[in-house]
PDB file of N, CA, C and O in Angstrom:
ATOM      1  N   MET A   1     -29.682  26.050  -3.820  1.00  0.00           N
ATOM      2  CA  MET A   1     -28.474  26.576  -3.424  1.00  0.00           C
ATOM      3  C   MET A   1     -27.714  25.264  -3.069  1.00  0.00           C
ATOM      4  O   MET A   1     -28.153  24.281  -2.472  1.00  0.00           O
ATOM      5  N   TRP A   2     -26.505  25.475  -3.565  1.00  0.00           N
ATOM      6  CA  TRP A   2     -25.482  24.257  -3.192  1.00  0.00           C
ATOM      7  C   TRP A   2     -24.250  24.780  -2.217  1.00  0.00           C
ATOM      8  O   TRP A   2     -23.746  25.901  -2.291  1.00  0.00           O
ATOM      9  N   TYR A   3     -23.938  23.933  -1.460  1.00  0.00           N
ATOM     10  CA  TYR A   3     -22.724  24.234  -0.663  1.00  0.00           C
ATOM     11  C   TYR A   3     -21.629  23.258  -0.849  1.00  0.00           C
ATOM     12  O   TYR A   3     -21.891  22.056  -0.897  1.00  0.00           O
ATOM     13  N   LEU A   4     -20.414  23.699  -0.959  1.00  0.00           N
ATOM     14  CA  LEU A   4     -19.278  22.848  -1.084  1.00  0.00           C
ATOM     15  C   LEU A   4     -18.706  22.600   0.449  1.00  0.00           C
ATOM     16  O   LEU A   4     -18.487  23.557   1.193  1.00  0.00           O
ATOM     17  N   VAL A   5     -18.511  21.395   0.806  1.00  0.00           N
ATOM     18  CA  VAL A   5     -18.147  20.974   2.027  1.00  0.00           C
ATOM     19  C   VAL A   5     -16.872  20.064   1.924  1.00  0.00           C
ATOM     20  O   VAL A   5     -16.765  19.246   1.011  1.00  0.00           O
ATOM     21  N   GLY A   6     -15.952  20.222   2.845  1.00  0.00           N
ATOM     22  CA  GLY A   6     -14.634  19.393   2.827  1.00  0.00           C
ATOM     23  C   GLY A   6     -14.087  19.359   4.180  1.00  0.00           C
ATOM     24  O   GLY A   6     -14.376  20.167   5.062  1.00  0.00           O
ATOM     25  N   ILE A   7     -13.213  18.297   4.301  1.00  0.00           N
ATOM     26  CA  ILE A   7     -12.523  18.001   5.537  1.00  0.00           C
ATOM     27  C   ILE A   7     -11.219  18.159   5.290  1.00  0.00           C
ATOM     28  O   ILE A   7     -10.859  17.745   4.188  1.00  0.00           O
ATOM     29  N   LEU A   8     -10.295  18.692   6.069  1.00  0.00           N
ATOM     30  CA  LEU A   8      -8.906  18.759   6.025  1.00  0.00           C
ATOM     31  C   LEU A   8      -8.319  17.739   6.992  1.00  0.00           C
ATOM     32  O   LEU A   8      -8.697  17.638   8.159  1.00  0.00           O
ATOM     33  N   ILE A   9      -7.383  17.001   6.442  1.00  0.00           N
ATOM     34  CA  ILE A   9      -6.667  16.031   7.202  1.00  0.00           C
ATOM     35  C   ILE A   9      -5.195  16.384   7.308  1.00  0.00           C
ATOM     36  O   ILE A   9      -4.508  16.411   6.286  1.00  0.00           O
ATOM     37  N   GLY A  10      -4.677  16.657   8.507  1.00  0.00           N
ATOM     38  CA  GLY A  10      -3.182  16.903   8.675  1.00  0.00           C
ATOM     39  C   GLY A  10      -2.285  15.753   8.431  1.00  0.00           C
ATOM     40  O   GLY A  10      -2.552  14.670   8.951  1.00  0.00           O
ATOM     41  N   LEU A  11      -1.211  15.905   7.659  1.00  0.00           N
ATOM     42  CA  LEU A  11      -0.402  14.803   7.386  1.00  0.00           C
ATOM     43  C   LEU A  11       0.993  15.215   8.077  1.00  0.00           C
ATOM     44  O   LEU A  11       1.488  16.329   7.906  1.00  0.00           O
ATOM     45  N   GLU A  12       1.556  14.256   8.841  1.00  0.00           N
ATOM     46  CA  GLU A  12       2.896  14.507   9.547  1.00  0.00           C
ATOM     47  C   GLU A  12       3.982  14.964   8.598  1.00  0.00           C
ATOM     48  O   GLU A  12       4.747  15.901   8.825  1.00  0.00           O
ATOM     49  N   ASP A  13       3.972  14.100   7.356  1.00  0.00           N
ATOM     50  CA  ASP A  13       5.220  14.361   6.545  1.00  0.00           C
ATOM     51  C   ASP A  13       4.885  13.919   5.204  1.00  0.00           C
ATOM     52  O   ASP A  13       3.755  13.464   5.026  1.00  0.00           O
ATOM     53  N   SER A  14       5.757  13.990   4.168  1.00  0.00           N
ATOM     54  CA  SER A  14       5.500  13.717   2.916  1.00  0.00           C
ATOM     55  C   SER A  14       5.281  12.123   2.674  1.00  0.00           C
ATOM     56  O   SER A  14       4.599  11.694   1.743  1.00  0.00           O
ATOM     57  N   GLU A  15       5.900  11.352   3.565  1.00  0.00           N
ATOM     58  CA  GLU A  15       5.599   9.989   3.459  1.00  0.00           C
ATOM     59  C   GLU A  15       4.054   9.542   3.727  1.00  0.00           C
ATOM     60  O   GLU A  15       3.538   8.582   3.154  1.00  0.00           O
ATOM     61  N   ASP A  16       3.456  10.282   4.576  1.00  0.00           N
ATOM     62  CA  ASP A  16       2.011  10.176   4.857  1.00  0.00           C
ATOM     63  C   ASP A  16       1.248  10.503   3.630  1.00  0.00           C
ATOM     64  O   ASP A  16       0.197   9.926   3.351  1.00  0.00           O
ATOM     65  N   TRP A  17       1.784  11.444   2.887  1.00  0.00           N
ATOM     66  CA  TRP A  17       1.050  11.908   1.576  1.00  0.00           C
ATOM     67  C   TRP A  17       1.102  10.889   0.588  1.00  0.00           C
ATOM     68  O   TRP A  17       0.083  10.548  -0.014  1.00  0.00           O
ATOM     69  N   TRP A  18       2.306  10.334   0.359  1.00  0.00           N
ATOM     70  CA  TRP A  18       2.403   9.308  -0.592  1.00  0.00           C
ATOM     71  C   TRP A  18       1.640   7.864  -0.223  1.00  0.00           C
ATOM     72  O   TRP A  18       1.194   7.095  -1.074  1.00  0.00           O
ATOM     73  N   GLU A  19       1.587   7.665   1.158  1.00  0.00           N
ATOM     74  CA  GLU A  19       0.891   6.617   1.352  1.00  0.00           C
ATOM     75  C   GLU A  19      -0.672   6.772   1.104  1.00  0.00           C
ATOM     76  O   GLU A  19      -1.371   5.910   0.572  1.00  0.00           O
ATOM     77  N   GLU A  20      -1.076   7.908   1.535  1.00  0.00           N
ATOM     78  CA  GLU A  20      -2.609   8.218   1.194  1.00  0.00           C
ATOM     79  C   GLU A  20      -2.837   8.102  -0.343  1.00  0.00           C
ATOM     80  O   GLU A  20      -3.852   7.571  -0.795  1.00  0.00           O
ATOM     81  N   LEU A  21      -1.961   8.561  -1.041  1.00  0.00           N
ATOM     82  CA  LEU A  21      -2.071   8.553  -2.655  1.00  0.00           C
ATOM     83  C   LEU A  21      -2.204   7.048  -2.949  1.00  0.00           C
ATOM     84  O   LEU A  21      -3.208   6.634  -3.529  1.00  0.00           O
ATOM     85  N   LEU A  22      -1.195   6.199  -2.554  1.00  0.00           N
ATOM     86  CA  LEU A  22      -1.219   4.945  -2.914  1.00  0.00           C
ATOM     87  C   LEU A  22      -2.337   4.024  -2.377  1.00  0.00           C
ATOM     88  O   LEU A  22      -2.656   2.982  -2.950  1.00  0.00           O
ATOM     89  N   LEU A  23      -2.861   4.432  -1.344  1.00  0.00           N
ATOM     90  CA  LEU A  23      -4.165   3.742  -0.818  1.00  0.00           C
ATOM     91  C   LEU A  23      -5.368   4.089  -1.479  1.00  0.00           C
ATOM     92  O   LEU A  23      -6.376   3.398  -1.331  1.00  0.00           O
ATOM     93  N   GLN A  24      -5.351   5.191  -2.261  1.00  0.00           N
ATOM     94  CA  GLN A  24      -6.379   5.486  -3.077  1.00  0.00           C
ATOM     95  C   GLN A  24      -6.338   5.226  -4.486  1.00  0.00           C
ATOM     96  O   GLN A  24      -7.237   5.629  -5.224  1.00  0.00           O
ATOM     97  N   ASN A  25      -5.214   4.489  -4.964  1.00  0.00           N
ATOM     98  CA  ASN A  25      -4.959   4.142  -6.285  1.00  0.00           C
ATOM     99  C   ASN A  25      -5.417   2.552  -6.410  1.00  0.00           C
ATOM    100  O   ASN A  25      -4.886   1.621  -5.806  1.00  0.00           O
ATOM    101  N   PRO A  26      -6.474   2.466  -7.292  1.00  0.00           N
ATOM    102  CA  PRO A  26      -7.063   1.095  -7.550  1.00  0.00           C
ATOM    103  C   PRO A  26      -5.959  -0.023  -8.044  1.00  0.00           C
ATOM    104  O   PRO A  26      -5.952  -1.204  -7.696  1.00  0.00           O
ATOM    105  N   GLN A  27      -5.068   0.592  -8.897  1.00  0.00           N
ATOM    106  CA  GLN A  27      -4.066  -0.371  -9.525  1.00  0.00           C
ATOM    107  C   GLN A  27      -3.277  -0.891  -8.584  1.00  0.00           C
ATOM    108  O   GLN A  27      -3.009  -2.092  -8.624  1.00  0.00           O
ATOM    109  N   PHE A  28      -2.747  -0.018  -7.526  1.00  0.00           N
ATOM    110  CA  PHE A  28      -1.756  -0.222  -6.424  1.00  0.00           C
ATOM    111  C   PHE A  28      -2.548  -1.380  -5.692  1.00  0.00           C
ATOM    112  O   PHE A  28      -2.004  -2.482  -5.635  1.00  0.00           O
ATOM    113  N   LEU A  29      -3.924  -1.184  -5.072  1.00  0.00           N
ATOM    114  CA  LEU A  29      -4.564  -1.986  -4.419  1.00  0.00           C
ATOM    115  C   LEU A  29      -4.715  -3.366  -5.024  1.00  0.00           C
ATOM    116  O   LEU A  29      -4.679  -4.377  -4.323  1.00  0.00           O
ATOM    117  N   LYS A  30      -4.893  -3.394  -6.407  1.00  0.00           N
ATOM    118  CA  LYS A  30      -4.789  -4.710  -7.085  1.00  0.00           C
ATOM    119  C   LYS A  30      -3.571  -5.453  -6.933  1.00  0.00           C
ATOM    120  O   LYS A  30      -3.539  -6.659  -6.691  1.00  0.00           O
ATOM    121  N   ARG A  31      -2.589  -4.727  -7.078  1.00  0.00           N
ATOM    122  CA  ARG A  31      -1.195  -5.376  -6.930  1.00  0.00           C
ATOM    123  C   ARG A  31      -0.918  -5.980  -5.592  1.00  0.00           C
ATOM    124  O   ARG A  31      -0.332  -7.050  -5.433  1.00  0.00           O
ATOM    125  N   ILE A  32      -1.394  -5.196  -4.621  1.00  0.00           N
ATOM    126  CA  ILE A  32      -1.147  -5.622  -3.227  1.00  0.00           C
ATOM    127  C   ILE A  32      -2.021  -6.981  -2.958  1.00  0.00           C
ATOM    128  O   ILE A  32      -1.572  -7.891  -2.261  1.00  0.00           O
ATOM    129  N   GLU A  33      -3.174  -7.030  -3.511  1.00  0.00           N
ATOM    130  CA  GLU A  33      -3.993  -8.115  -3.423  1.00  0.00           C
ATOM    131  C   GLU A  33      -3.462  -9.388  -4.072  1.00  0.00           C
ATOM    132  O   GLU A  33      -3.476 -10.510  -3.566  1.00  0.00           O
ATOM    133  N   LYS A  34      -2.974  -9.028  -5.313  1.00  0.00           N
ATOM    134  CA  LYS A  34      -2.352 -10.152  -5.933  1.00  0.00           C
ATOM    135  C   LYS A  34      -1.113 -10.791  -5.297  1.00  0.00           C
ATOM    136  O   LYS A  34      -0.885 -12.000  -5.314  1.00  0.00           O
ATOM    137  N   ALA A  35      -0.320  -9.838  -4.724  1.00  0.00           N
ATOM    138  CA  ALA A  35       0.853 -10.396  -3.892  1.00  0.00           C
ATOM    139  C   ALA A  35       0.253 -11.162  -2.659  1.00  0.00           C
ATOM    140  O   ALA A  35       0.753 -12.252  -2.381  1.00  0.00           O
ATOM    141  N   ARG A  36      -0.695 -10.714  -1.961  1.00  0.00           N
ATOM    142  CA  ARG A  36      -1.309 -11.436  -0.816  1.00  0.00           C
ATOM    143  C   ARG A  36      -1.682 -12.719  -1.315  1.00  0.00           C
ATOM    144  O   ARG A  36      -1.308 -13.724  -0.710  1.00  0.00           O
ATOM    145  N   SER A  37      -2.435 -12.810  -2.433  1.00  0.00           N
ATOM    146  CA  SER A  37      -2.979 -14.156  -3.008  1.00  0.00           C
ATOM    147  C   SER A  37      -1.755 -14.971  -3.255  1.00  0.00           C
ATOM    148  O   SER A  37      -1.736 -16.112  -2.795  1.00  0.00           O
ATOM    149  N   SER A  38      -0.736 -14.527  -3.920  1.00  0.00           N
ATOM    150  CA  SER A  38       0.451 -15.412  -4.126  1.00  0.00           C
ATOM    151  C   SER A  38       1.001 -16.056  -2.855  1.00  0.00           C
ATOM    152  O   SER A  38       1.271 -17.255  -2.781  1.00  0.00           O
ATOM    153  N   LEU A  39       1.148 -15.174  -1.856  1.00  0.00           N
ATOM    154  CA  LEU A  39       1.619 -15.674  -0.523  1.00  0.00           C
ATOM    155  C   LEU A  39       0.692 -16.735  -0.114  1.00  0.00           C
ATOM    156  O   LEU A  39       1.158 -17.862   0.050  1.00  0.00           O
ATOM    157  N   ARG A  40      -0.626 -16.513   0.082  1.00  0.00           N
ATOM    158  CA  ARG A  40      -1.564 -17.637   0.464  1.00  0.00           C
ATOM    159  C   ARG A  40      -1.504 -18.783  -0.196  1.00  0.00           C
ATOM    160  O   ARG A  40      -1.727 -19.837   0.401  1.00  0.00           O
ATOM    161  N   GLU A  41      -1.190 -18.760  -1.548  1.00  0.00           N
ATOM    162  CA  GLU A  41      -1.040 -19.982  -2.419  1.00  0.00           C
ATOM    163  C   GLU A  41       0.323 -20.425  -2.384  1.00  0.00           C
ATOM    164  O   GLU A  41       0.677 -21.281  -3.194  1.00  0.00           O
ATOM    165  N   GLU A  42       1.226 -19.902  -1.455  1.00  0.00           N
ATOM    166  CA  GLU A  42       2.530 -20.314  -1.377  1.00  0.00           C
ATOM    167  C   GLU A  42       3.286 -20.301  -2.618  1.00  0.00           C
ATOM    168  O   GLU A  42       4.094 -21.191  -2.885  1.00  0.00           O
ATOM    169  N   LYS A  43       3.027 -19.242  -3.441  1.00  0.00           N
ATOM    170  CA  LYS A  43       3.744 -18.888  -4.700  1.00  0.00           C
ATOM    171  C   LYS A  43       4.831 -17.832  -4.421  1.00  0.00           C
ATOM    172  O   LYS A  43       5.710 -17.641  -5.262  1.00  0.00           O
ATOM    173  N   GLY A  44       4.801 -17.189  -3.349  1.00  0.00           N
ATOM    174  CA  GLY A  44       5.689 -16.114  -3.156  1.00  0.00           C
ATOM    175  C   GLY A  44       6.652 -16.519  -2.195  1.00  0.00           C
ATOM    176  O   GLY A  44       6.783 -17.698  -1.865  1.00  0.00           O
ATOM    177  N   ILE A  45       7.339 -15.576  -1.727  1.00  0.00           N
ATOM    178  CA  ILE A  45       8.419 -15.425  -0.821  1.00  0.00           C
ATOM    179  C   ILE A  45       8.193 -14.566   0.417  1.00  0.00           C
ATOM    180  O   ILE A  45       7.719 -13.440   0.274  1.00  0.00           O
ATOM    181  N   SER A  46       8.497 -15.019   1.590  1.00  0.00           N
ATOM    182  CA  SER A  46       8.227 -14.165   2.785  1.00  0.00           C
ATOM    183  C   SER A  46       9.346 -13.119   2.930  1.00  0.00           C
ATOM    184  O   SER A  46      10.435 -13.260   2.374  1.00  0.00           O
ATOM    185  N   LEU A  47       9.036 -12.084   3.687  1.00  0.00           N
ATOM    186  CA  LEU A  47       9.992 -11.117   3.836  1.00  0.00           C
ATOM    187  C   LEU A  47      11.261 -11.725   4.573  1.00  0.00           C
ATOM    188  O   LEU A  47      12.379 -11.380   4.191  1.00  0.00           O
ATOM    189  N   GLU A  48      11.126 -12.541   5.525  1.00  0.00           N
ATOM    190  CA  GLU A  48      12.132 -13.153   6.186  1.00  0.00           C
ATOM    191  C   GLU A  48      12.915 -14.009   5.223  1.00  0.00           C
ATOM    192  O   GLU A  48      14.140 -14.010   5.342  1.00  0.00           O
ATOM    193  N   GLU A  49      12.350 -14.736   4.287  1.00  0.00           N
ATOM    194  CA  GLU A  49      13.079 -15.560   3.217  1.00  0.00           C
ATOM    195  C   GLU A  49      13.925 -14.705   2.296  1.00  0.00           C
ATOM    196  O   GLU A  49      15.044 -15.031   1.899  1.00  0.00           O
ATOM    197  N   MET A  50      13.287 -13.569   1.985  1.00  0.00           N
ATOM    198  CA  MET A  50      13.911 -12.595   1.029  1.00  0.00           C
ATOM    199  C   MET A  50      15.058 -11.986   1.726  1.00  0.00           C
ATOM    200  O   MET A  50      16.093 -11.841   1.075  1.00  0.00           O
ATOM    201  N   ARG A  51      15.022 -11.584   3.035  1.00  0.00           N
ATOM    202  CA  ARG A  51      16.258 -10.985   3.802  1.00  0.00           C
ATOM    203  C   ARG A  51      17.305 -12.115   3.853  1.00  0.00           C
ATOM    204  O   ARG A  51      18.495 -11.853   3.678  1.00  0.00           O
ATOM    205  N   LYS A  52      16.926 -13.219   4.063  1.00  0.00           N
ATOM    206  CA  LYS A  52      18.030 -14.413   4.170  1.00  0.00           C
ATOM    207  C   LYS A  52      18.721 -14.603   2.758  1.00  0.00           C
ATOM    208  O   LYS A  52      19.947 -14.673   2.669  1.00  0.00           O
ATOM    209  N   LYS A  53      17.847 -14.687   1.609  1.00  0.00           N
ATOM    210  CA  LYS A  53      18.208 -14.831   0.352  1.00  0.00           C
ATOM    211  C   LYS A  53      19.248 -13.752  -0.119  1.00  0.00           C
ATOM    212  O   LYS A  53      20.238 -14.110  -0.758  1.00  0.00           O
ATOM    213  N   TYR A  54      19.021 -12.389   0.204  1.00  0.00           N
ATOM    214  CA  TYR A  54      19.616 -11.460  -0.201  1.00  0.00           C
ATOM    215  C   TYR A  54      20.615 -10.748   0.926  1.00  0.00           C
ATOM    216  O   TYR A  54      21.163  -9.658   0.760  1.00  0.00           O
ATOM    217  N   GLU A  55      20.730 -11.525   2.017  1.00  0.00           N
ATOM    218  CA  GLU A  55      21.620 -11.191   3.114  1.00  0.00           C
ATOM    219  C   GLU A  55      21.333  -9.826   3.581  1.00  0.00           C
ATOM    220  O   GLU A  55      22.284  -9.069   3.772  1.00  0.00           O
ATOM    221  N   LEU A  56      20.114  -9.424   3.789  1.00  0.00           N
ATOM    222  CA  LEU A  56      19.695  -8.084   4.178  1.00  0.00           C
ATOM    223  C   LEU A  56      19.524  -7.969   5.784  1.00  0.00           C
ATOM    224  O   LEU A  56      19.174  -6.905   6.294  1.00  0.00           O
TER     225      LEU A  56
END
């Protein structure tokens, strides 16, 4: 005999849902790691530099 067991996790709003979906997406996680690697290798631009560049 088999039983199906699950856990329900409450989400505050739709933003939490999208964040959870993204964090489960292997392609998204690869892009995040690639961006972090670029920053570590000084090939990227920091958020502060981007804000200055685009006057945000």
